DRENDO-1510 file (C-alpha; in Angstrom, 1 decimal, always signed):
<recs>
REC; n; res; u; v; w
REC; 1; UNK; +15.5; -222.7; +22.3 .
REC; 2; UNK; +16.8; -220.3; +19.6 .
REC; 3; UNK; +13.6; -218.2; +19.8 .
REC; 4; UNK; +13.9; -218.0; +23.6 .
REC; 5; UNK; +17.5; -216.8; +23.3 .
REC; 6; UNK; +16.6; -214.2; +20.7 .
REC; 7; UNK; +13.8; -212.9; +23.0 .
REC; 8; UNK; +16.0; -212.8; +26.2 .
REC; 9; UNK; +19.1; -211.3; +24.5 .
REC; 10; UNK; +17.9; -207.7; +24.7 .
REC; 11; UNK; +17.2; -208.1; +28.4 .
REC; 12; UNK; +20.7; -209.6; +28.9 .
REC; 13; UNK; +22.3; -206.6; +27.1 .
REC; 14; UNK; +20.3; -204.1; +29.2 .
REC; 15; UNK; +21.7; -205.7; +32.4 .
REC; 16; UNK; +25.3; -205.2; +31.3 .
REC; 17; UNK; +27.4; -202.2; +32.7 .
REC; 18; UNK; +27.9; -201.2; +29.0 .
REC; 19; UNK; +24.2; -200.4; +28.4 .
REC; 20; UNK; +24.0; -197.7; +31.1 .
REC; 21; UNK; +27.0; -195.9; +29.6 .
REC; 22; UNK; +26.2; -196.6; +25.9 .
REC; 23; UNK; +25.9; -192.9; +25.0 .
REC; 24; UNK; +29.3; -192.1; +26.5 .
REC; 25; UNK; +30.9; -195.1; +24.6 .
REC; 26; UNK; +29.3; -194.0; +21.4 .
REC; 27; UNK; +30.8; -190.5; +21.8 .
REC; 28; UNK; +34.2; -192.1; +22.5 .
REC; 29; UNK; +33.9; -194.3; +19.5 .
REC; 30; UNK; +33.0; -191.6; +17.0 .
REC; 31; UNK; +35.0; -188.6; +18.3 .
REC; 32; UNK; +38.2; -190.3; +19.5 .
REC; 33; UNK; +38.6; -193.8; +18.3 .
REC; 34; UNK; +37.2; -193.6; +14.7 .
REC; 35; UNK; +39.3; -190.5; +13.6 .
REC; 36; UNK; +42.4; -192.4; +14.5 .
REC; 37; UNK; +41.4; -196.0; +13.7 .
REC; 38; UNK; +40.0; -195.5; +10.2 .
REC; 39; UNK; +43.0; -193.7; +8.7 .
REC; 40; UNK; +45.4; -196.1; +10.5 .
REC; 41; UNK; +43.4; -199.1; +9.2 .
REC; 42; UNK; +43.7; -197.8; +5.6 .
REC; 43; UNK; +47.4; -197.1; +6.2 .
REC; 44; UNK; +48.1; -200.5; +7.7 .
REC; 45; UNK; +46.1; -202.1; +4.9 .
REC; 46; UNK; +48.4; -200.3; +2.3 .
REC; 47; UNK; +51.6; -201.4; +4.2 .
REC; 48; UNK; +50.4; -205.0; +4.4 .
REC; 49; UNK; +49.3; -205.0; +0.7 .
REC; 50; UNK; +52.8; -204.0; -0.4 .
REC; 51; UNK; +54.0; -207.4; +0.8 .
REC; 52; UNK; +50.9; -209.3; -0.1 .
REC; 53; UNK; +50.8; -207.9; -3.6 .
REC; 54; UNK; +54.5; -208.7; -4.1 .
REC; 55; UNK; +53.7; -212.3; -3.3 .
REC; 56; UNK; +50.6; -212.2; -5.5 .
REC; 57; UNK; +52.6; -210.8; -8.4 .
REC; 58; UNK; +55.2; -213.5; -8.2 .
REC; 59; UNK; +52.7; -216.3; -7.5 .
REC; 60; UNK; +52.2; -216.8; -11.3 .
REC; 61; UNK; +55.9; -217.5; -11.6 .
REC; 62; UNK; +55.4; -220.7; -9.6 .
REC; 63; UNK; +55.1; -221.9; -6.1 .
REC; 64; UNK; +58.9; -222.0; -5.7 .
REC; 65; UNK; +59.0; -218.2; -6.4 .
REC; 66; UNK; +56.1; -217.7; -3.9 .
REC; 67; UNK; +57.9; -219.8; -1.3 .
REC; 68; UNK; +61.1; -217.8; -1.9 .
REC; 69; UNK; +59.3; -214.5; -1.2 .
REC; 70; UNK; +57.7; -216.0; +1.8 .
REC; 71; UNK; +61.0; -217.1; +3.4 .
REC; 72; UNK; +62.7; -213.8; +2.6 .
REC; 73; UNK; +59.8; -211.8; +4.0 .
REC; 74; UNK; +59.8; -213.8; +7.2 .
REC; 75; UNK; +63.2; -212.2; +7.9 .
REC; 76; UNK; +62.2; -208.8; +6.5 .
REC; 77; UNK; +59.3; -208.7; +9.0 .
REC; 78; UNK; +61.8; -209.0; +11.8 .
REC; 79; UNK; +63.6; -205.9; +10.6 .
REC; 80; UNK; +60.3; -204.0; +10.0 .
REC; 81; UNK; +59.1; -204.9; +13.4 .
REC; 82; UNK; +62.2; -203.4; +14.9 .
REC; 83; UNK; +61.6; -200.1; +13.1 .
REC; 84; UNK; +57.9; -200.3; +14.2 .
REC; 85; UNK; +58.9; -200.6; +17.8 .
REC; 86; UNK; +61.0; -197.4; +17.6 .
REC; 87; UNK; +58.1; -195.8; +15.7 .
REC; 88; UNK; +55.9; -196.7; +18.8 .
REC; 89; UNK; +58.3; -194.9; +21.1 .
REC; 90; UNK; +58.2; -191.9; +18.9 .
REC; 91; UNK; +54.4; -191.9; +18.6 .
REC; 92; UNK; +54.0; -192.0; +22.4 .
REC; 93; UNK; +56.6; -189.3; +23.2 .
REC; 94; UNK; +55.1; -187.0; +20.5 .
REC; 95; UNK; +51.5; -187.5; +21.7 .
REC; 96; UNK; +52.5; -187.1; +25.4 .
REC; 97; UNK; +54.6; -184.0; +24.7 .
REC; 98; UNK; +52.1; -182.2; +22.6 .
REC; 99; UNK; +49.3; -182.9; +25.1 .
REC; 100; UNK; +51.5; -181.1; +27.6 .
REC; 101; UNK; +52.2; -178.2; +25.2 .
REC; 102; UNK; +55.8; -179.0; +24.6 .
REC; 103; UNK; +56.0; -178.9; +20.8 .
REC; 104; UNK; +59.8; -178.4; +20.8 .
REC; 105; UNK; +60.3; -181.7; +22.5 .
REC; 106; UNK; +57.9; -183.5; +20.2 .
REC; 107; UNK; +59.7; -182.2; +17.1 .
REC; 108; UNK; +63.1; -183.2; +18.5 .
REC; 109; UNK; +61.9; -186.7; +19.3 .
REC; 110; UNK; +60.6; -187.2; +15.8 .
REC; 111; UNK; +63.7; -185.7; +14.1 .
REC; 112; UNK; +66.2; -187.7; +16.2 .
REC; 113; UNK; +64.3; -191.0; +15.7 .
REC; 114; UNK; +64.2; -190.5; +12.0 .
REC; 115; UNK; +68.0; -189.8; +11.9 .
REC; 116; UNK; +68.9; -192.8; +14.1 .
REC; 117; UNK; +66.7; -195.3; +12.3 .
REC; 118; UNK; +67.8; -194.2; +8.8 .
REC; 119; UNK; +71.4; -194.9; +9.8 .
REC; 120; UNK; +70.4; -198.2; +11.3 .
REC; 121; UNK; +68.6; -199.1; +8.1 .
REC; 122; UNK; +71.7; -198.7; +6.0 .
REC; 123; UNK; +73.8; -200.7; +8.5 .
REC; 124; UNK; +71.3; -203.6; +8.4 .
REC; 125; UNK; +71.2; -203.5; +4.6 .
REC; 126; UNK; +75.0; -203.9; +4.6 .
REC; 127; UNK; +74.7; -206.8; +7.0 .
REC; 128; UNK; +72.3; -208.5; +4.6 .
REC; 129; UNK; +74.6; -207.8; +1.7 .
REC; 130; UNK; +77.5; -209.7; +3.3 .
REC; 131; UNK; +75.7; -212.3; +5.4 .
REC; 132; UNK; +72.5; -212.9; +3.3 .
REC; 133; UNK; +73.5; -216.5; +2.2 .
REC; 134; UNK; +74.1; -217.6; +5.8 .
REC; 135; UNK; +70.7; -216.0; +6.9 .
REC; 136; UNK; +68.8; -217.8; +4.1 .
REC; 137; UNK; +70.5; -221.1; +5.0 .
REC; 138; UNK; +69.2; -220.7; +8.6 .
REC; 139; UNK; +65.7; -219.6; +7.6 .
REC; 140; UNK; +65.2; -222.0; +4.7 .
REC; 141; UNK; +66.5; -225.1; +6.5 .
REC; 142; UNK; +65.8; -228.1; +4.2 .
REC; 143; UNK; +63.9; -226.1; +1.5 .
REC; 144; UNK; +64.6; -227.0; -2.1 .
REC; 145; UNK; +67.7; -225.3; -3.7 .
REC; 146; UNK; +65.6; -223.3; -6.2 .
REC; 147; UNK; +63.6; -221.8; -3.3 .
REC; 148; UNK; +66.7; -220.8; -1.5 .
REC; 149; UNK; +68.2; -219.1; -4.5 .
REC; 150; UNK; +65.0; -217.1; -5.0 .
REC; 151; UNK; +64.7; -216.2; -1.3 .
REC; 152; UNK; +68.3; -214.9; -1.3 .
REC; 153; UNK; +67.7; -212.8; -4.5 .
REC; 154; UNK; +64.6; -211.2; -3.0 .
REC; 155; UNK; +66.3; -210.6; +0.4 .
REC; 156; UNK; +69.3; -208.9; -1.2 .
REC; 157; UNK; +67.2; -206.5; -3.2 .
REC; 158; UNK; +64.5; -205.8; -0.6 .
REC; 159; UNK; +67.1; -205.2; +2.2 .
REC; 160; UNK; +68.1; -201.9; +0.5 .
REC; 161; UNK; +64.6; -200.6; +1.2 .
REC; 162; UNK; +65.2; -200.7; +4.9 .
REC; 163; UNK; +66.3; -197.1; +5.3 .
REC; 164; UNK; +63.2; -195.9; +3.3 .
REC; 165; UNK; +60.9; -198.2; +5.3 .
REC; 166; UNK; +62.4; -196.7; +8.6 .
REC; 167; UNK; +61.7; -193.2; +7.4 .
REC; 168; UNK; +58.2; -194.0; +6.3 .
REC; 169; UNK; +57.4; -195.8; +9.6 .
REC; 170; UNK; +58.9; -193.3; +12.0 .
REC; 171; UNK; +57.6; -190.2; +10.0 .
REC; 172; UNK; +54.1; -191.7; +9.9 .
REC; 173; UNK; +54.2; -192.6; +13.6 .
REC; 174; UNK; +55.3; -189.0; +14.5 .
REC; 175; UNK; +52.5; -187.5; +12.5 .
REC; 176; UNK; +50.0; -189.9; +14.1 .
REC; 177; UNK; +51.2; -188.9; +17.5 .
REC; 178; UNK; +50.5; -185.3; +16.5 .
REC; 179; UNK; +47.0; -186.2; +15.6 .
REC; 180; UNK; +47.5; -186.3; +11.8 .
REC; 181; UNK; +46.5; -189.7; +10.5 .
REC; 182; UNK; +45.3; -188.7; +7.0 .
REC; 183; UNK; +48.7; -187.8; +5.5 .
REC; 184; UNK; +50.3; -191.2; +6.5 .
REC; 185; UNK; +47.3; -192.9; +5.1 .
REC; 186; UNK; +47.6; -191.1; +1.8 .
REC; 187; UNK; +51.4; -191.6; +1.5 .
REC; 188; UNK; +51.0; -195.4; +2.2 .
REC; 189; UNK; +48.2; -195.6; -0.3 .
REC; 190; UNK; +50.4; -193.9; -2.9 .
REC; 191; UNK; +53.3; -196.3; -2.1 .
REC; 192; UNK; +51.0; -199.3; -2.5 .
REC; 193; UNK; +49.7; -198.1; -5.9 .
REC; 194; UNK; +53.3; -197.4; -7.1 .
REC; 195; UNK; +54.4; -200.8; -5.9 .
REC; 196; UNK; +51.7; -202.5; -8.0 .
REC; 197; UNK; +52.6; -200.5; -11.1 .
REC; 198; UNK; +56.3; -200.6; -10.8 .
REC; 199; UNK; +56.5; -204.3; -9.7 .
REC; 200; UNK; +54.2; -205.4; -12.5 .
REC; 201; UNK; +56.2; -203.6; -15.1 .
REC; 202; UNK; +59.5; -204.9; -13.8 .
REC; 203; UNK; +58.4; -208.5; -13.4 .
REC; 204; UNK; +56.4; -209.0; -16.6 .
REC; 205; UNK; +57.7; -206.1; -18.8 .
REC; 206; UNK; +55.7; -204.0; -21.3 .
REC; 207; UNK; +55.8; -202.8; -24.9 .
REC; 208; UNK; +58.0; -205.7; -26.0 .
REC; 209; UNK; +60.3; -205.6; -23.0 .
REC; 210; UNK; +60.3; -208.9; -21.3 .
REC; 211; UNK; +61.0; -207.5; -17.8 .
REC; 212; UNK; +63.3; -208.7; -15.0 .
REC; 213; UNK; +61.2; -211.6; -13.9 .
REC; 214; UNK; +61.4; -212.6; -10.2 .
REC; 215; UNK; +63.9; -209.9; -9.4 .
REC; 216; UNK; +61.4; -207.2; -10.4 .
REC; 217; UNK; +59.3; -207.9; -7.3 .
REC; 218; UNK; +62.0; -206.8; -4.8 .
REC; 219; UNK; +63.1; -203.9; -6.9 .
REC; 220; UNK; +59.6; -202.6; -7.3 .
REC; 221; UNK; +59.0; -202.8; -3.6 .
REC; 222; UNK; +62.3; -201.0; -2.9 .
REC; 223; UNK; +61.7; -198.1; -5.4 .
REC; 224; UNK; +58.1; -197.5; -4.1 .
REC; 225; UNK; +59.4; -197.3; -0.5 .
REC; 226; UNK; +62.0; -194.7; -1.4 .
REC; 227; UNK; +59.4; -192.5; -3.2 .
REC; 228; UNK; +57.2; -192.8; -0.1 .
REC; 229; UNK; +60.1; -191.9; +2.2 .
REC; 230; UNK; +60.9; -188.8; +0.2 .
REC; 231; UNK; +57.3; -187.6; +0.4 .
REC; 232; UNK; +57.3; -188.1; +4.2 .
REC; 233; UNK; +60.4; -185.9; +4.5 .
REC; 234; UNK; +58.9; -183.2; +2.3 .
REC; 235; UNK; +55.6; -183.3; +4.3 .
REC; 236; UNK; +57.5; -183.0; +7.6 .
REC; 237; UNK; +59.5; -180.1; +6.2 .
REC; 238; UNK; +56.3; -178.1; +5.6 .
REC; 239; UNK; +53.2; -177.4; +7.7 .
REC; 240; UNK; +51.3; -180.2; +6.0 .
REC; 241; UNK; +52.3; -182.4; +8.9 .
REC; 242; UNK; +50.2; -180.3; +11.4 .
REC; 243; UNK; +51.9; -179.5; +14.7 .
REC; 244; UNK; +55.2; -181.0; +13.5 .
REC; 245; UNK; +57.6; -178.9; +11.4 .
REC; 246; UNK; +61.0; -180.4; +10.8 .
REC; 247; UNK; +63.1; -178.5; +8.3 .
REC; 248; UNK; +65.7; -180.4; +6.3 .
REC; 249; UNK; +68.6; -178.6; +7.8 .
REC; 250; UNK; +67.4; -179.5; +11.4 .
REC; 251; UNK; +68.4; -183.1; +10.8 .
REC; 252; UNK; +72.0; -182.0; +11.2 .
REC; 253; UNK; +71.4; -180.3; +14.6 .
REC; 254; UNK; +73.1; -181.8; +17.7 .
REC; 255; UNK; +70.9; -184.4; +19.3 .
REC; 256; UNK; +69.4; -184.0; +22.7 .
REC; 257; UNK; +70.3; -187.3; +24.4 .
REC; 258; UNK; +67.6; -186.9; +27.1 .
REC; 259; UNK; +64.8; -186.8; +24.5 .
REC; 260; UNK; +66.4; -189.7; +22.6 .
REC; 261; UNK; +66.6; -191.7; +25.8 .
REC; 262; UNK; +62.9; -191.0; +26.4 .
REC; 263; UNK; +62.0; -192.4; +23.0 .
REC; 264; UNK; +64.4; -195.3; +23.4 .
REC; 265; UNK; +63.1; -196.1; +26.9 .
REC; 266; UNK; +59.9; -197.2; +25.1 .
REC; 267; UNK; +61.3; -198.1; +21.8 .
REC; 268; UNK; +64.2; -200.3; +23.0 .
REC; 269; UNK; +62.1; -202.7; +25.2 .
REC; 270; UNK; +59.5; -202.8; +22.4 .
REC; 271; UNK; +62.2; -203.5; +19.8 .
REC; 272; UNK; +63.8; -206.2; +22.0 .
REC; 273; UNK; +60.3; -207.6; +22.3 .
REC; 274; UNK; +59.8; -207.4; +18.6 .
REC; 275; UNK; +63.1; -208.9; +17.6 .
REC; 276; UNK; +63.0; -211.7; +20.1 .
REC; 277; UNK; +59.3; -212.4; +19.3 .
REC; 278; UNK; +59.9; -212.3; +15.5 .
REC; 279; UNK; +63.1; -214.3; +16.0 .
REC; 280; UNK; +61.1; -217.0; +17.6 .
REC; 281; UNK; +58.5; -216.7; +14.9 .
REC; 282; UNK; +61.3; -217.0; +12.4 .
REC; 283; UNK; +62.4; -220.2; +14.1 .
REC; 284; UNK; +59.0; -221.7; +13.7 .
REC; 285; UNK; +59.3; -220.8; +10.0 .
REC; 286; UNK; +62.4; -223.0; +10.0 .
REC; 287; UNK; +60.2; -225.8; +11.4 .
REC; 288; UNK; +57.8; -225.3; +8.4 .
REC; 289; UNK; +60.6; -225.0; +5.9 .
REC; 290; UNK; +61.5; -228.6; +6.5 .
REC; 291; UNK; +57.9; -229.8; +5.9 .
REC; 292; UNK; +58.0; -229.2; +2.1 .
REC; 293; UNK; +57.1; -226.5; -0.5 .
REC; 294; UNK; +53.4; -227.0; -0.1 .
REC; 295; UNK; +53.5; -226.4; +3.6 .
REC; 296; UNK; +55.8; -223.4; +3.2 .
REC; 297; UNK; +53.5; -221.8; +0.6 .
REC; 298; UNK; +50.3; -222.6; +2.5 .
REC; 299; UNK; +51.7; -221.3; +5.7 .
REC; 300; UNK; +52.7; -218.0; +4.1 .
REC; 301; UNK; +49.4; -217.6; +2.3 .
REC; 302; UNK; +47.5; -218.3; +5.6 .
REC; 303; UNK; +49.6; -215.7; +7.4 .
REC; 304; UNK; +48.9; -213.1; +4.6 .
REC; 305; UNK; +45.1; -213.7; +4.9 .
REC; 306; UNK; +45.2; -213.8; +8.7 .
REC; 307; UNK; +47.1; -210.5; +8.7 .
REC; 308; UNK; +44.3; -208.9; +6.6 .
REC; 309; UNK; +41.7; -210.3; +9.0 .
REC; 310; UNK; +43.7; -208.8; +11.9 .
REC; 311; UNK; +44.0; -205.3; +10.4 .
REC; 312; UNK; +41.0; -203.7; +12.2 .
REC; 313; UNK; +42.4; -205.0; +15.5 .
REC; 314; UNK; +45.9; -203.6; +14.7 .
REC; 315; UNK; +44.3; -200.2; +13.8 .
REC; 316; UNK; +42.4; -200.2; +17.1 .
REC; 317; UNK; +45.5; -201.1; +19.0 .
REC; 318; UNK; +47.5; -198.3; +17.4 .
REC; 319; UNK; +44.7; -195.9; +18.1 .
REC; 320; UNK; +44.6; -196.9; +21.7 .
REC; 321; UNK; +48.3; -196.3; +22.1 .
REC; 322; UNK; +47.9; -192.7; +20.9 .
REC; 323; UNK; +44.8; -192.0; +22.9 .
REC; 324; UNK; +46.2; -193.5; +26.0 .
REC; 325; UNK; +49.4; -191.4; +25.7 .
REC; 326; UNK; +47.3; -188.2; +25.1 .
REC; 327; UNK; +44.9; -189.0; +28.0 .
REC; 328; UNK; +47.8; -189.6; +30.4 .
REC; 329; UNK; +49.6; -186.5; +29.1 .
REC; 330; UNK; +46.5; -184.6; +30.3 .
REC; 331; UNK; +46.5; -186.7; +33.6 .
REC; 332; UNK; +43.1; -188.3; +32.7 .
REC; 333; UNK; +43.9; -191.8; +34.2 .
REC; 334; UNK; +40.3; -192.9; +34.7 .
REC; 335; UNK; +39.3; -192.0; +31.1 .
REC; 336; UNK; +42.5; -193.8; +29.8 .
REC; 337; UNK; +41.5; -197.1; +31.5 .
REC; 338; UNK; +37.9; -196.8; +30.3 .
REC; 339; UNK; +39.1; -196.3; +26.7 .
REC; 340; UNK; +41.5; -199.3; +26.9 .
REC; 341; UNK; +38.7; -201.6; +28.0 .
REC; 342; UNK; +36.3; -200.2; +25.4 .
REC; 343; UNK; +38.8; -200.7; +22.5 .
REC; 344; UNK; +39.6; -204.2; +23.8 .
REC; 345; UNK; +36.0; -205.4; +23.6 .
REC; 346; UNK; +35.5; -203.7; +20.2 .
REC; 347; UNK; +38.5; -205.6; +18.8 .
REC; 348; UNK; +37.5; -208.9; +20.4 .
REC; 349; UNK; +33.9; -208.9; +19.1 .
REC; 350; UNK; +34.7; -207.3; +15.7 .
REC; 351; UNK; +37.6; -209.6; +14.9 .
REC; 352; UNK; +35.8; -212.7; +16.1 .
REC; 353; UNK; +32.9; -212.0; +13.7 .
REC; 354; UNK; +35.2; -211.2; +10.8 .
REC; 355; UNK; +37.3; -214.4; +11.4 .
REC; 356; UNK; +34.2; -216.6; +11.7 .
REC; 357; UNK; +32.7; -215.2; +8.5 .
REC; 358; UNK; +35.8; -216.4; +6.6 .
REC; 359; UNK; +35.3; -220.0; +7.5 .
REC; 360; UNK; +33.1; -221.0; +4.6 .
REC; 361; UNK; +35.3; -219.0; +2.2 .
REC; 362; UNK; +38.7; -220.2; +3.3 .
REC; 363; UNK; +39.3; -222.2; +0.1 .
REC; 364; UNK; +38.2; -219.4; -2.1 .
REC; 365; UNK; +40.5; -216.9; -0.4 .
REC; 366; UNK; +43.4; -219.3; -0.8 .
REC; 367; UNK; +42.7; -219.6; -4.6 .
REC; 368; UNK; +43.3; -215.9; -4.9 .
REC; 369; UNK; +47.0; -216.8; -4.4 .
REC; 370; UNK; +47.4; -220.2; -6.0 .
REC; 371; UNK; +45.5; -222.9; -7.9 .
REC; 372; UNK; +47.6; -225.7; -6.5 .
REC; 373; UNK; +45.1; -228.0; -4.6 .
REC; 374; UNK; +47.6; -229.2; -2.0 .
REC; 375; UNK; +48.6; -225.6; -1.1 .
REC; 376; UNK; +44.9; -224.6; -1.0 .
REC; 377; UNK; +44.1; -227.4; +1.4 .
REC; 378; UNK; +46.9; -226.5; +3.8 .
REC; 379; UNK; +45.8; -222.8; +3.7 .
REC; 380; UNK; +42.2; -223.8; +4.4 .
REC; 381; UNK; +43.0; -225.8; +7.5 .
REC; 382; UNK; +45.2; -223.1; +8.9 .
REC; 383; UNK; +42.5; -220.4; +8.4 .
REC; 384; UNK; +39.9; -222.6; +10.2 .
REC; 385; UNK; +42.3; -222.9; +13.1 .
REC; 386; UNK; +42.9; -219.2; +13.2 .
REC; 387; UNK; +39.2; -218.5; +13.2 .
REC; 388; UNK; +38.5; -220.9; +16.0 .
REC; 389; UNK; +40.9; -219.1; +18.4 .
REC; 390; UNK; +40.3; -215.5; +17.3 .
REC; 391; UNK; +38.4; -214.6; +20.5 .
REC; 392; UNK; +41.6; -214.6; +22.5 .
REC; 393; UNK; +43.7; -212.6; +19.9 .
REC; 394; UNK; +42.8; -209.1; +21.1 .
REC; 395; UNK; +43.7; -209.9; +24.7 .
REC; 396; UNK; +47.2; -210.8; +23.6 .
REC; 397; UNK; +47.8; -208.0; +21.1 .
REC; 398; UNK; +45.4; -205.0; +21.6 .
REC; 399; UNK; +45.9; -204.8; +25.4 .
REC; 400; UNK; +49.8; -204.6; +25.3 .
REC; 401; UNK; +49.6; -201.9; +22.6 .
REC; 402; UNK; +47.3; -199.9; +24.9 .
REC; 403; UNK; +49.5; -200.3; +27.9 .
REC; 404; UNK; +52.6; -199.1; +25.9 .
REC; 405; UNK; +50.8; -195.7; +25.7 .
REC; 406; UNK; +51.4; -195.6; +29.4 .
REC; 407; UNK; +55.1; -196.4; +28.8 .
REC; 408; UNK; +54.6; -199.9; +30.1 .
REC; 409; UNK; +56.9; -201.4; +27.4 .
REC; 410; UNK; +59.3; -203.4; +29.6 .
REC; 411; UNK; +56.6; -205.7; +31.0 .
REC; 412; UNK; +55.4; -206.5; +27.5 .
REC; 413; UNK; +59.0; -207.4; +26.6 .
REC; 414; UNK; +59.3; -209.9; +29.4 .
REC; 415; UNK; +55.9; -211.4; +28.7 .
REC; 416; UNK; +56.6; -211.8; +25.0 .
REC; 417; UNK; +60.0; -213.4; +25.6 .
REC; 418; UNK; +58.4; -215.9; +28.0 .
REC; 419; UNK; +55.3; -216.7; +25.9 .
REC; 420; UNK; +57.2; -216.9; +22.5 .
REC; 421; UNK; +60.0; -219.1; +23.6 .
REC; 422; UNK; +58.1; -221.0; +26.3 .
REC; 423; UNK; +54.9; -221.6; +24.4 .
REC; 424; UNK; +55.2; -221.0; +20.6 .
REC; 425; UNK; +58.7; -222.3; +20.0 .
REC; 426; UNK; +58.7; -225.2; +22.4 .
REC; 427; UNK; +55.0; -226.3; +21.8 .
REC; 428; UNK; +55.3; -225.7; +18.1 .
REC; 429; UNK; +58.3; -228.0; +17.9 .
REC; 430; UNK; +56.6; -230.7; +20.1 .
REC; 431; UNK; +53.3; -230.6; +18.3 .
REC; 432; UNK; +54.5; -229.9; +14.8 .
REC; 433; UNK; +57.6; -232.0; +14.6 .
REC; 434; UNK; +57.8; -234.4; +17.5 .
REC; 435; UNK; +54.2; -235.5; +17.5 .
REC; 436; UNK; +53.9; -235.1; +13.8 .
REC; 437; UNK; +51.0; -232.7; +13.5 .
REC; 438; UNK; +52.9; -230.7; +10.8 .
REC; 439; UNK; +52.2; -227.1; +10.1 .
REC; 440; UNK; +48.9; -227.3; +12.1 .
REC; 441; UNK; +51.0; -228.2; +15.2 .
REC; 442; UNK; +53.2; -225.1; +14.7 .
REC; 443; UNK; +50.0; -223.0; +14.5 .
REC; 444; UNK; +48.7; -224.6; +17.7 .
REC; 445; UNK; +51.9; -223.5; +19.4 .
REC; 446; UNK; +51.1; -220.0; +18.2 .
REC; 447; UNK; +47.6; -220.1; +19.7 .
REC; 448; UNK; +49.1; -221.2; +23.1 .
REC; 449; UNK; +51.4; -218.2; +22.8 .
REC; 450; UNK; +48.3; -216.0; +22.4 .
REC; 451; UNK; +46.7; -217.5; +25.5 .
REC; 452; UNK; +49.7; -217.0; +27.8 .
REC; 453; UNK; +50.1; -213.4; +26.6 .
REC; 454; UNK; +46.4; -212.7; +27.0 .
REC; 455; UNK; +46.3; -213.9; +30.6 .
REC; 456; UNK; +49.4; -211.8; +31.6 .
REC; 457; UNK; +48.2; -208.6; +30.0 .
REC; 458; UNK; +44.7; -208.9; +31.4 .
REC; 459; UNK; +46.2; -209.3; +34.9 .
REC; 460; UNK; +48.4; -206.3; +34.3 .
REC; 461; UNK; +45.5; -204.1; +33.4 .
REC; 462; UNK; +43.2; -205.3; +36.1 .
REC; 463; UNK; +45.9; -205.0; +38.8 .
REC; 464; UNK; +46.6; -201.3; +38.0 .
REC; 465; UNK; +50.4; -202.0; +37.8 .
REC; 466; UNK; +50.4; -200.8; +34.1 .
REC; 467; UNK; +50.5; -197.2; +35.5 .
REC; 468; UNK; +53.8; -197.6; +37.4 .
REC; 469; UNK; +56.0; -196.0; +34.8 .
REC; 470; UNK; +53.4; -193.3; +34.2 .
REC; 471; UNK; +53.4; -192.3; +37.9 .
REC; 472; UNK; +57.2; -192.1; +37.9 .
REC; 473; UNK; +57.3; -190.0; +34.7 .
REC; 474; UNK; +54.5; -187.8; +35.9 .
REC; 475; UNK; +56.7; -186.6; +38.8 .
REC; 476; UNK; +59.4; -185.5; +36.4 .
REC; 477; UNK; +57.3; -184.0; +33.6 .
REC; 478; UNK; +56.1; -180.4; +33.6 .
REC; 479; UNK; +52.4; -180.0; +34.6 .
REC; 480; UNK; +49.8; -179.6; +31.9 .
REC; 481; UNK; +48.8; -176.0; +31.5 .
</recs>
């Protein structure tokens, strides 16, 4: 039977619509997708590793320290997701404006987004300074007192990196929208290396100095982010950023509210989506927090590994956002939809193969973080569950990123609100707590969230309604020269 399948597989492939257009898809992949996706993949890997390595560096201080970082980072990710949503709006407006030859509007969008989010970062850091204990009490639930103390310590220190994180995200997004993906990649790689060096020295010390211990992880992350933010500002102030040139003194110019509204029309729905989505995700962490330290640590390790698995999909999603914005800026609607479908199938097939290949090595991957057998077992089971349902991941995450390139952010917001709170939160509680499946039940609720999102976004693409906002915007925008 296997032999018959191997023989008939080439014939099946030749009968697919893809086969007749394979040369066109190959050109699309190498000339448009790869130049964006590969640097973004490396950049996202560096950003993710900053958090993962912070966890890895403190893992040798004990599972209480690792659980503390995990709980604090679950809140930090809500804030970072908010900045990333505004970054998305900036990227789309910059790409769309430059495609239409309006460099001044692109520069103004980047400059104003940077200013607004830097101020917002400082305000959020002040909120954490005053209300951090209350936030940790909500997140940590019934976690052990030692874990709560460490989580609060890490949150207080890492919160002061929010302004720097905002600058790095928004600046990198603006450069990507302008077609420059290499500089953000190099900056984030540099921040990652600095984070390893500085955090290691601050945690464990050197040359006879004993170091700061647990506090060094948050401080190392914060210092490396500020160095990266400074480099981003310097790059944007010179022509290293490509089509974008934002002198330092221009940050003090009067803001153009119409341009800022254009950015926020994409960024605000996306940020509301991110905050509500990550707020629901945070609530599911509260479920896990009451299940014990082993489940907290295993859950966080599994999320870290799953995030690494998803990196190629996230890179393709970000690339699709930029390419869709540029295509529609040139009024190439047919090409935009073709590209969206191509990226979707690339992500689906690629991620499924990657996730399935990790099944035999799930325990080994978990042992990179910890040697505790109970934590390793929890992590292993969660990674198996993640791999089983990976085929539906791209439909729920890559497609909405592509549609946001057409300014279809509000629909994604409504879908995320419904799927998160109607599927992940409710079903996670029922399966994880009420029916007693534990952390596996919480992850099954997450999978149901993916399914609901995937169905909604596939319908949106197939129905053509994802172009509604583009047609409205197209009537107001100047024609492409």
